[in-house]
PDB file with one MODEL, atoms N, CA, C and O in Angstrom:
MODEL        1
ATOM      1  N   MET A   1     117.902 158.874 208.196  1.00  0.00           N
ATOM      2  CA  MET A   1     117.699 159.643 206.993  1.00  0.00           C
ATOM      3  C   MET A   1     117.823 161.136 207.273  1.00  0.00           C
ATOM      4  O   MET A   1     118.451 161.868 206.508  1.00  0.00           O
ATOM      5  N   GLN A   2     117.225 161.581 208.365  1.00  0.00           N
ATOM      6  CA  GLN A   2     117.253 163.010 208.629  1.00  0.00           C
ATOM      7  C   GLN A   2     118.660 163.500 208.926  1.00  0.00           C
ATOM      8  O   GLN A   2     119.005 164.639 208.612  1.00  0.00           O
ATOM      9  N   ALA A   3     119.465 162.649 209.526  1.00  0.00           N
ATOM     10  CA  ALA A   3     120.833 163.061 209.818  1.00  0.00           C
ATOM     11  C   ALA A   3     121.629 163.255 208.533  1.00  0.00           C
ATOM     12  O   ALA A   3     122.559 164.060 208.499  1.00  0.00           O
ATOM     13  N   ILE A   4     121.282 162.541 207.495  1.00  0.00           N
ATOM     14  CA  ILE A   4     121.995 162.651 206.229  1.00  0.00           C
ATOM     15  C   ILE A   4     121.493 163.832 205.421  1.00  0.00           C
ATOM     16  O   ILE A   4     122.290 164.605 204.891  1.00  0.00           O
ATOM     17  N   TYR A   5     120.157 163.981 205.322  1.00  0.00           N
ATOM     18  CA  TYR A   5     119.568 164.963 204.421  1.00  0.00           C
ATOM     19  C   TYR A   5     119.052 166.224 205.122  1.00  0.00           C
ATOM     20  O   TYR A   5     118.630 167.165 204.450  1.00  0.00           O
ATOM     21  N   GLY A   6     119.077 166.258 206.435  1.00  0.00           N
ATOM     22  CA  GLY A   6     118.554 167.404 207.163  1.00  0.00           C
ATOM     23  C   GLY A   6     117.198 167.057 207.748  1.00  0.00           C
ATOM     24  O   GLY A   6     116.497 166.177 207.249  1.00  0.00           O
ATOM     25  N   PHE A   7     116.838 167.758 208.809  1.00  0.00           N
ATOM     26  CA  PHE A   7     115.635 167.403 209.540  1.00  0.00           C
ATOM     27  C   PHE A   7     114.352 167.719 208.786  1.00  0.00           C
ATOM     28  O   PHE A   7     113.333 167.075 209.033  1.00  0.00           O
ATOM     29  N   HIS A   8     114.366 168.676 207.886  1.00  0.00           N
ATOM     30  CA  HIS A   8     113.152 169.017 207.163  1.00  0.00           C
ATOM     31  C   HIS A   8     113.149 168.473 205.742  1.00  0.00           C
ATOM     32  O   HIS A   8     112.224 168.759 204.982  1.00  0.00           O
ATOM     33  N   ALA A   9     114.156 167.697 205.364  1.00  0.00           N
ATOM     34  CA  ALA A   9     114.244 167.163 204.009  1.00  0.00           C
ATOM     35  C   ALA A   9     113.398 165.906 203.837  1.00  0.00           C
ATOM     36  O   ALA A   9     112.967 165.600 202.725  1.00  0.00           O
ATOM     37  N   VAL A  10     113.160 165.183 204.914  1.00  0.00           N
ATOM     38  CA  VAL A  10     112.399 163.941 204.832  1.00  0.00           C
ATOM     39  C   VAL A  10     110.953 164.266 205.174  1.00  0.00           C
ATOM     40  O   VAL A  10     110.656 164.675 206.297  1.00  0.00           O
ATOM     41  N   SER A  11     110.050 164.085 204.211  1.00  0.00           N
ATOM     42  CA  SER A  11     108.661 164.487 204.426  1.00  0.00           C
ATOM     43  C   SER A  11     107.782 163.348 204.939  1.00  0.00           C
ATOM     44  O   SER A  11     106.733 163.608 205.529  1.00  0.00           O
ATOM     45  N   THR A  12     108.178 162.111 204.732  1.00  0.00           N
ATOM     46  CA  THR A  12     107.370 160.987 205.187  1.00  0.00           C
ATOM     47  C   THR A  12     108.278 159.950 205.831  1.00  0.00           C
ATOM     48  O   THR A  12     109.499 159.969 205.675  1.00  0.00           O
ATOM     49  N   SER A  13     107.645 159.061 206.547  1.00  0.00           N
ATOM     50  CA  SER A  13     108.391 157.968 207.165  1.00  0.00           C
ATOM     51  C   SER A  13     108.817 156.976 206.094  1.00  0.00           C
ATOM     52  O   SER A  13     108.163 156.860 205.058  1.00  0.00           O
ATOM     53  N   PRO A  14     109.906 156.264 206.336  1.00  0.00           N
ATOM     54  CA  PRO A  14     110.306 155.236 205.373  1.00  0.00           C
ATOM     55  C   PRO A  14     109.234 154.156 205.276  1.00  0.00           C
ATOM     56  O   PRO A  14     108.595 153.822 206.273  1.00  0.00           O
ATOM     57  N   THR A  15     109.040 153.621 204.102  1.00  0.00           N
ATOM     58  CA  THR A  15     108.083 152.539 203.902  1.00  0.00           C
ATOM     59  C   THR A  15     108.816 151.321 203.387  1.00  0.00           C
ATOM     60  O   THR A  15     109.836 151.423 202.705  1.00  0.00           O
ATOM     61  N   GLU A  16     108.280 150.182 203.726  1.00  0.00           N
ATOM     62  CA  GLU A  16     108.897 148.937 203.296  1.00  0.00           C
ATOM     63  C   GLU A  16     108.407 148.583 201.900  1.00  0.00           C
ATOM     64  O   GLU A  16     107.206 148.607 201.629  1.00  0.00           O
ATOM     65  N   VAL A  17     109.333 148.260 201.029  1.00  0.00           N
ATOM     66  CA  VAL A  17     108.992 147.868 199.669  1.00  0.00           C
ATOM     67  C   VAL A  17     109.322 146.401 199.512  1.00  0.00           C
ATOM     68  O   VAL A  17     110.434 145.958 199.799  1.00  0.00           O
ATOM     69  N   ARG A  18     108.334 145.659 199.052  1.00  0.00           N
ATOM     70  CA  ARG A  18     108.547 144.229 198.855  1.00  0.00           C
ATOM     71  C   ARG A  18     108.381 143.911 197.386  1.00  0.00           C
ATOM     72  O   ARG A  18     107.448 144.380 196.733  1.00  0.00           O
ATOM     73  N   GLU A  19     109.276 143.128 196.889  1.00  0.00           N
ATOM     74  CA  GLU A  19     109.180 142.665 195.518  1.00  0.00           C
ATOM     75  C   GLU A  19     108.943 141.164 195.545  1.00  0.00           C
ATOM     76  O   GLU A  19     109.594 140.425 196.283  1.00  0.00           O
ATOM     77  N   GLU A  20     108.014 140.742 194.737  1.00  0.00           N
ATOM     78  CA  GLU A  20     107.713 139.322 194.659  1.00  0.00           C
ATOM     79  C   GLU A  20     108.660 138.669 193.658  1.00  0.00           C
ATOM     80  O   GLU A  20     108.760 139.092 192.506  1.00  0.00           O
ATOM     81  N   PHE A  21     109.336 137.653 194.110  1.00  0.00           N
ATOM     82  CA  PHE A  21     110.231 136.900 193.237  1.00  0.00           C
ATOM     83  C   PHE A  21     109.581 135.568 192.918  1.00  0.00           C
ATOM     84  O   PHE A  21     109.108 134.857 193.805  1.00  0.00           O
ATOM     85  N   THR A  22     109.566 135.253 191.669  1.00  0.00           N
ATOM     86  CA  THR A  22     109.008 133.974 191.249  1.00  0.00           C
ATOM     87  C   THR A  22     110.094 133.210 190.508  1.00  0.00           C
ATOM     88  O   THR A  22     111.168 133.739 190.224  1.00  0.00           O
ATOM     89  N   LEU A  23     109.797 131.986 190.208  1.00  0.00           N
ATOM     90  CA  LEU A  23     110.758 131.188 189.460  1.00  0.00           C
ATOM     91  C   LEU A  23     110.952 131.740 188.057  1.00  0.00           C
ATOM     92  O   LEU A  23     112.015 131.562 187.462  1.00  0.00           O
ATOM     93  N   GLU A  24     109.945 132.402 187.528  1.00  0.00           N
ATOM     94  CA  GLU A  24     110.068 132.979 186.197  1.00  0.00           C
ATOM     95  C   GLU A  24     111.146 134.055 186.157  1.00  0.00           C
ATOM     96  O   GLU A  24     111.854 134.192 185.159  1.00  0.00           O
ATOM     97  N   ASN A  25     111.270 134.810 187.232  1.00  0.00           N
ATOM     98  CA  ASN A  25     112.270 135.872 187.281  1.00  0.00           C
ATOM     99  C   ASN A  25     113.689 135.326 187.336  1.00  0.00           C
ATOM    100  O   ASN A  25     114.626 135.979 186.876  1.00  0.00           O
ATOM    101  N   HIS A  26     113.849 134.156 187.886  1.00  0.00           N
ATOM    102  CA  HIS A  26     115.194 133.611 188.089  1.00  0.00           C
ATOM    103  C   HIS A  26     115.469 132.363 187.253  1.00  0.00           C
ATOM    104  O   HIS A  26     116.438 131.649 187.511  1.00  0.00           O
ATOM    105  N   SER A  27     114.647 132.101 186.282  1.00  0.00           N
ATOM    106  CA  SER A  27     114.829 130.875 185.518  1.00  0.00           C
ATOM    107  C   SER A  27     116.057 130.953 184.605  1.00  0.00           C
ATOM    108  O   SER A  27     116.742 129.948 184.410  1.00  0.00           O
ATOM    109  N   GLN A  28     116.344 132.137 184.043  1.00  0.00           N
ATOM    110  CA  GLN A  28     117.484 132.300 183.151  1.00  0.00           C
ATOM    111  C   GLN A  28     118.483 133.278 183.763  1.00  0.00           C
ATOM    112  O   GLN A  28     118.108 134.394 184.121  1.00  0.00           O
ATOM    113  N   PRO A  29     119.734 132.883 183.887  1.00  0.00           N
ATOM    114  CA  PRO A  29     120.717 133.861 184.341  1.00  0.00           C
ATOM    115  C   PRO A  29     120.924 134.929 183.255  1.00  0.00           C
ATOM    116  O   PRO A  29     120.870 134.642 182.060  1.00  0.00           O
ATOM    117  N   THR A  30     121.155 136.138 183.697  1.00  0.00           N
ATOM    118  CA  THR A  30     121.334 137.205 182.710  1.00  0.00           C
ATOM    119  C   THR A  30     122.745 137.165 182.143  1.00  0.00           C
ATOM    120  O   THR A  30     123.711 136.848 182.837  1.00  0.00           O
ATOM    121  N   THR A  31     122.832 137.490 180.887  1.00  0.00           N
ATOM    122  CA  THR A  31     124.143 137.527 180.236  1.00  0.00           C
ATOM    123  C   THR A  31     124.830 138.842 180.598  1.00  0.00           C
ATOM    124  O   THR A  31     124.167 139.777 181.048  1.00  0.00           O
ATOM    125  N   PRO A  32     126.128 138.927 180.413  1.00  0.00           N
ATOM    126  CA  PRO A  32     126.812 140.196 180.682  1.00  0.00           C
ATOM    127  C   PRO A  32     126.226 141.362 179.875  1.00  0.00           C
ATOM    128  O   PRO A  32     126.183 142.492 180.360  1.00  0.00           O
ATOM    129  N   GLU A  33     125.782 141.090 178.659  1.00  0.00           N
ATOM    130  CA  GLU A  33     125.171 142.142 177.841  1.00  0.00           C
ATOM    131  C   GLU A  33     123.860 142.617 178.450  1.00  0.00           C
ATOM    132  O   GLU A  33     123.578 143.815 178.466  1.00  0.00           O
ATOM    133  N   GLN A  34     123.050 141.673 178.955  1.00  0.00           N
ATOM    134  CA  GLN A  34     121.791 142.034 179.594  1.00  0.00           C
ATOM    135  C   GLN A  34     122.042 142.803 180.893  1.00  0.00           C
ATOM    136  O   GLN A  34     121.333 143.759 181.205  1.00  0.00           O
ATOM    137  N   GLN A  35     123.049 142.377 181.635  1.00  0.00           N
ATOM    138  CA  GLN A  35     123.396 143.087 182.863  1.00  0.00           C
ATOM    139  C   GLN A  35     123.841 144.504 182.567  1.00  0.00           C
ATOM    140  O   GLN A  35     123.485 145.433 183.291  1.00  0.00           O
ATOM    141  N   ARG A  36     124.622 144.679 181.501  1.00  0.00           N
ATOM    142  CA  ARG A  36     125.081 146.016 181.123  1.00  0.00           C
ATOM    143  C   ARG A  36     123.901 146.907 180.757  1.00  0.00           C
ATOM    144  O   ARG A  36     123.860 148.071 181.158  1.00  0.00           O
ATOM    145  N   ILE A  37     122.941 146.377 179.998  1.00  0.00           N
ATOM    146  CA  ILE A  37     121.759 147.157 179.631  1.00  0.00           C
ATOM    147  C   ILE A  37     120.963 147.539 180.878  1.00  0.00           C
ATOM    148  O   ILE A  37     120.511 148.676 181.014  1.00  0.00           O
ATOM    149  N   THR A  38     120.797 146.580 181.780  1.00  0.00           N
ATOM    150  CA  THR A  38     120.074 146.858 183.020  1.00  0.00           C
ATOM    151  C   THR A  38     120.777 147.949 183.823  1.00  0.00           C
ATOM    152  O   THR A  38     120.129 148.856 184.344  1.00  0.00           O
ATOM    153  N   ASN A  39     122.101 147.860 183.922  1.00  0.00           N
ATOM    154  CA  ASN A  39     122.854 148.871 184.669  1.00  0.00           C
ATOM    155  C   ASN A  39     122.783 150.238 183.994  1.00  0.00           C
ATOM    156  O   ASN A  39     122.680 151.260 184.674  1.00  0.00           O
ATOM    157  N   LEU A  40     122.838 150.265 182.668  1.00  0.00           N
ATOM    158  CA  LEU A  40     122.737 151.541 181.953  1.00  0.00           C
ATOM    159  C   LEU A  40     121.353 152.165 182.127  1.00  0.00           C
ATOM    160  O   LEU A  40     121.235 153.382 182.278  1.00  0.00           O
ATOM    161  N   LYS A  41     120.309 151.340 182.108  1.00  0.00           N
ATOM    162  CA  LYS A  41     118.957 151.859 182.336  1.00  0.00           C
ATOM    163  C   LYS A  41     118.833 152.431 183.747  1.00  0.00           C
ATOM    164  O   LYS A  41     118.230 153.486 183.943  1.00  0.00           O
ATOM    165  N   ALA A  42     119.399 151.739 184.716  1.00  0.00           N
ATOM    166  CA  ALA A  42     119.344 152.227 186.096  1.00  0.00           C
ATOM    167  C   ALA A  42     120.111 153.540 186.229  1.00  0.00           C
ATOM    168  O   ALA A  42     119.656 154.456 186.913  1.00  0.00           O
ATOM    169  N   ALA A  43     121.267 153.637 185.582  1.00  0.00           N
ATOM    170  CA  ALA A  43     122.046 154.872 185.623  1.00  0.00           C
ATOM    171  C   ALA A  43     121.285 156.012 184.952  1.00  0.00           C
ATOM    172  O   ALA A  43     121.321 157.147 185.427  1.00  0.00           O
ATOM    173  N   LYS A  44     120.601 155.714 183.857  1.00  0.00           N
ATOM    174  CA  LYS A  44     119.787 156.719 183.162  1.00  0.00           C
ATOM    175  C   LYS A  44     118.678 157.221 184.082  1.00  0.00           C
ATOM    176  O   LYS A  44     118.420 158.423 184.148  1.00  0.00           O
ATOM    177  N   ASP A  45     118.029 156.313 184.782  1.00  0.00           N
ATOM    178  CA  ASP A  45     116.950 156.697 185.696  1.00  0.00           C
ATOM    179  C   ASP A  45     117.483 157.551 186.847  1.00  0.00           C
ATOM    180  O   ASP A  45     116.855 158.535 187.241  1.00  0.00           O
ATOM    181  N   ARG A  46     118.648 157.168 187.386  1.00  0.00           N
ATOM    182  CA  ARG A  46     119.239 157.965 188.464  1.00  0.00           C
ATOM    183  C   ARG A  46     119.598 159.362 187.979  1.00  0.00           C
ATOM    184  O   ARG A  46     119.373 160.345 188.686  1.00  0.00           O
ATOM    185  N   ALA A  47     120.163 159.456 186.760  1.00  0.00           N
ATOM    186  CA  ALA A  47     120.528 160.756 186.198  1.00  0.00           C
ATOM    187  C   ALA A  47     119.282 161.599 185.956  1.00  0.00           C
ATOM    188  O   ALA A  47     119.292 162.805 186.202  1.00  0.00           O
ATOM    189  N   SER A  48     118.216 160.979 185.479  1.00  0.00           N
ATOM    190  CA  SER A  48     116.962 161.692 185.252  1.00  0.00           C
ATOM    191  C   SER A  48     116.395 162.231 186.563  1.00  0.00           C
ATOM    192  O   SER A  48     115.934 163.370 186.621  1.00  0.00           O
ATOM    193  N   ASP A  49     116.431 161.417 187.604  1.00  0.00           N
ATOM    194  CA  ASP A  49     115.954 161.857 188.920  1.00  0.00           C
ATOM    195  C   ASP A  49     116.817 162.995 189.464  1.00  0.00           C
ATOM    196  O   ASP A  49     116.299 163.953 190.038  1.00  0.00           O
ATOM    197  N   ALA A  50     118.127 162.888 189.282  1.00  0.00           N
ATOM    198  CA  ALA A  50     119.025 163.934 189.764  1.00  0.00           C
ATOM    199  C   ALA A  50     118.790 165.244 189.006  1.00  0.00           C
ATOM    200  O   ALA A  50     118.833 166.322 189.600  1.00  0.00           O
ATOM    201  N   LEU A  51     118.543 165.152 187.708  1.00  0.00           N
ATOM    202  CA  LEU A  51     118.267 166.334 186.902  1.00  0.00           C
ATOM    203  C   LEU A  51     116.981 167.002 187.351  1.00  0.00           C
ATOM    204  O   LEU A  51     116.935 168.225 187.486  1.00  0.00           O
ATOM    205  N   LYS A  52     115.940 166.223 187.582  1.00  0.00           N
ATOM    206  CA  LYS A  52     114.668 166.775 188.039  1.00  0.00           C
ATOM    207  C   LYS A  52     114.842 167.441 189.402  1.00  0.00           C
ATOM    208  O   LYS A  52     114.320 168.533 189.628  1.00  0.00           O
ATOM    209  N   ALA A  53     115.569 166.796 190.305  1.00  0.00           N
ATOM    210  CA  ALA A  53     115.790 167.366 191.631  1.00  0.00           C
ATOM    211  C   ALA A  53     116.567 168.676 191.544  1.00  0.00           C
ATOM    212  O   ALA A  53     116.256 169.626 192.262  1.00  0.00           O
ATOM    213  N   GLU A  54     117.565 168.738 190.681  1.00  0.00           N
ATOM    214  CA  GLU A  54     118.348 169.961 190.527  1.00  0.00           C
ATOM    215  C   GLU A  54     117.502 171.090 189.938  1.00  0.00           C
ATOM    216  O   GLU A  54     117.596 172.234 190.383  1.00  0.00           O
ATOM    217  N   ARG A  55     116.683 170.773 188.946  1.00  0.00           N
ATOM    218  CA  ARG A  55     115.799 171.801 188.374  1.00  0.00           C
ATOM    219  C   ARG A  55     114.818 172.312 189.413  1.00  0.00           C
ATOM    220  O   ARG A  55     114.572 173.515 189.500  1.00  0.00           O
ATOM    221  N   ASP A  56     114.256 171.406 190.201  1.00  0.00           N
ATOM    222  CA  ASP A  56     113.331 171.818 191.261  1.00  0.00           C
ATOM    223  C   ASP A  56     114.042 172.690 192.292  1.00  0.00           C
ATOM    224  O   ASP A  56     113.482 173.680 192.762  1.00  0.00           O
ATOM    225  N   ARG A  57     115.272 172.324 192.643  1.00  0.00           N
ATOM    226  CA  ARG A  57     116.037 173.106 193.618  1.00  0.00           C
ATOM    227  C   ARG A  57     116.295 174.516 193.091  1.00  0.00           C
ATOM    228  O   ARG A  57     116.146 175.496 193.822  1.00  0.00           O
ATOM    229  N   GLN A  58     116.682 174.611 191.819  1.00  0.00           N
ATOM    230  CA  GLN A  58     116.959 175.921 191.233  1.00  0.00           C
ATOM    231  C   GLN A  58     115.692 176.770 191.132  1.00  0.00           C
ATOM    232  O   GLN A  58     115.740 177.978 191.363  1.00  0.00           O
ATOM    233  N   LYS A  59     114.563 176.153 190.792  1.00  0.00           N
ATOM    234  CA  LYS A  59     113.298 176.896 190.739  1.00  0.00           C
ATOM    235  C   LYS A  59     112.926 177.406 192.121  1.00  0.00           C
ATOM    236  O   LYS A  59     112.469 178.540 192.268  1.00  0.00           O
ATOM    237  N   LYS A  60     113.121 176.576 193.126  1.00  0.00           N
ATOM    238  CA  LYS A  60     112.804 176.978 194.496  1.00  0.00           C
ATOM    239  C   LYS A  60     113.688 178.141 194.924  1.00  0.00           C
ATOM    240  O   LYS A  60     113.202 179.106 195.515  1.00  0.00           O
ATOM    241  N   ASN A  61     114.980 178.058 194.631  1.00  0.00           N
ATOM    242  CA  ASN A  61     115.896 179.144 194.988  1.00  0.00           C
ATOM    243  C   ASN A  61     115.532 180.433 194.268  1.00  0.00           C
ATOM    244  O   ASN A  61     115.592 181.509 194.862  1.00  0.00           O
ATOM    245  N   GLN A  62     115.157 180.340 193.002  1.00  0.00           N
ATOM    246  CA  GLN A  62     114.763 181.532 192.248  1.00  0.00           C
ATOM    247  C   GLN A  62     113.495 182.142 192.831  1.00  0.00           C
ATOM    248  O   GLN A  62     113.390 183.364 192.938  1.00  0.00           O
ATOM    249  N   ALA A  63     112.542 181.315 193.204  1.00  0.00           N
ATOM    250  CA  ALA A  63     111.309 181.812 193.804  1.00  0.00           C
ATOM    251  C   ALA A  63     111.601 182.498 195.132  1.00  0.00           C
ATOM    252  O   ALA A  63     111.014 183.537 195.433  1.00  0.00           O
ATOM    253  N   LEU A  64     112.502 181.930 195.927  1.00  0.00           N
ATOM    254  CA  LEU A  64     112.866 182.560 197.194  1.00  0.00           C
ATOM    255  C   LEU A  64     113.541 183.905 196.965  1.00  0.00           C
ATOM    256  O   LEU A  64     113.275 184.858 197.697  1.00  0.00           O
ATOM    257  N   LYS A  65     114.411 184.000 195.960  1.00  0.00           N
ATOM    258  CA  LYS A  65     115.047 185.275 195.629  1.00  0.00           C
ATOM    259  C   LYS A  65     114.009 186.312 195.228  1.00  0.00           C
ATOM    260  O   LYS A  65     114.082 187.471 195.637  1.00  0.00           O
ATOM    261  N   ASN A  66     113.036 185.880 194.419  1.00  0.00           N
ATOM    262  CA  ASN A  66     111.985 186.797 193.997  1.00  0.00           C
ATOM    263  C   ASN A  66     111.178 187.297 195.191  1.00  0.00           C
ATOM    264  O   ASN A  66     110.867 188.485 195.276  1.00  0.00           O
ATOM    265  N   LEU A  67     110.837 186.399 196.112  1.00  0.00           N
ATOM    266  CA  LEU A  67     110.111 186.799 197.307  1.00  0.00           C
ATOM    267  C   LEU A  67     110.925 187.757 198.161  1.00  0.00           C
ATOM    268  O   LEU A  67     110.392 188.739 198.677  1.00  0.00           O
ATOM    269  N   GLN A  68     112.208 187.478 198.312  1.00  0.00           N
ATOM    270  CA  GLN A  68     113.065 188.351 199.108  1.00  0.00           C
ATOM    271  C   GLN A  68     113.175 189.730 198.482  1.00  0.00           C
ATOM    272  O   GLN A  68     113.165 190.735 199.192  1.00  0.00           O
ATOM    273  N   SER A  69     113.280 189.790 197.155  1.00  0.00           N
ATOM    274  CA  SER A  69     113.373 191.085 196.507  1.00  0.00           C
ATOM    275  C   SER A  69     112.053 191.849 196.634  1.00  0.00           C
ATOM    276  O   SER A  69     112.061 193.069 196.797  1.00  0.00           O
ATOM    277  N   LEU A  70     110.923 191.144 196.560  1.00  0.00           N
ATOM    278  CA  LEU A  70     109.639 191.803 196.751  1.00  0.00           C
ATOM    279  C   LEU A  70     109.485 192.311 198.184  1.00  0.00           C
ATOM    280  O   LEU A  70     108.960 193.402 198.408  1.00  0.00           O
ATOM    281  N   ASN A  71     109.946 191.514 199.151  1.00  0.00           N
ATOM    282  CA  ASN A  71     109.883 191.941 200.539  1.00  0.00           C
ATOM    283  C   ASN A  71     110.748 193.157 200.793  1.00  0.00           C
ATOM    284  O   ASN A  71     110.347 194.049 201.540  1.00  0.00           O
ATOM    285  N   SER A  72     111.920 193.213 200.193  1.00  0.00           N
ATOM    286  CA  SER A  72     112.807 194.363 200.393  1.00  0.00           C
ATOM    287  C   SER A  72     112.229 195.613 199.737  1.00  0.00           C
ATOM    288  O   SER A  72     112.411 196.718 200.249  1.00  0.00           O
ATOM    289  N   ILE A  73     111.531 195.452 198.603  1.00  0.00           N
ATOM    290  CA  ILE A  73     110.890 196.602 197.946  1.00  0.00           C
ATOM    291  C   ILE A  73     109.751 197.120 198.818  1.00  0.00           C
ATOM    292  O   ILE A  73     109.589 198.330 198.977  1.00  0.00           O
ATOM    293  N   ASP A  74     108.957 196.200 199.386  1.00  0.00           N
ATOM    294  CA  ASP A  74     107.833 196.597 200.249  1.00  0.00           C
ATOM    295  C   ASP A  74     108.310 197.294 201.508  1.00  0.00           C
ATOM    296  O   ASP A  74     107.641 198.206 201.995  1.00  0.00           O
ATOM    297  N   GLN A  75     109.441 196.892 202.043  1.00  0.00           N
ATOM    298  CA  GLN A  75     109.956 197.486 203.271  1.00  0.00           C
ATOM    299  C   GLN A  75     110.477 198.900 203.028  1.00  0.00           C
ATOM    300  O   GLN A  75     110.475 199.722 203.945  1.00  0.00           O
ATOM    301  N   HIS A  76     110.918 199.192 201.814  1.00  0.00           N
ATOM    302  CA  HIS A  76     111.448 200.512 201.513  1.00  0.00           C
ATOM    303  C   HIS A  76     110.371 201.529 201.200  1.00  0.00           C
ATOM    304  O   HIS A  76     110.663 202.720 201.098  1.00  0.00           O
ATOM    305  N   LYS A  77     109.135 201.090 201.045  1.00  0.00           N
ATOM    306  CA  LYS A  77     108.041 202.015 200.723  1.00  0.00           C
ATOM    307  C   LYS A  77     107.507 202.689 201.951  1.00  0.00           C
ATOM    308  O   LYS A  77     106.583 203.498 201.859  1.00  0.00           O
TER     309      LYS A  77
ENDMDL
END
């Protein structure tokens, strides 16, 4: 993970996620329409996560710019 995202981008160790599958979950095969809805919901969630990450990144960059400008003003005094 760190090689992909950078050494300081990963804040915690990977954790194992287990999902319980029961016969109820697999009793009916999904129709193509149901699969399409599921895929669209997943795409919506991914887009929402990407939007939040981008907004957070931009806020962080703006805060860093503000700090740098304050530091440069303090150094000139």
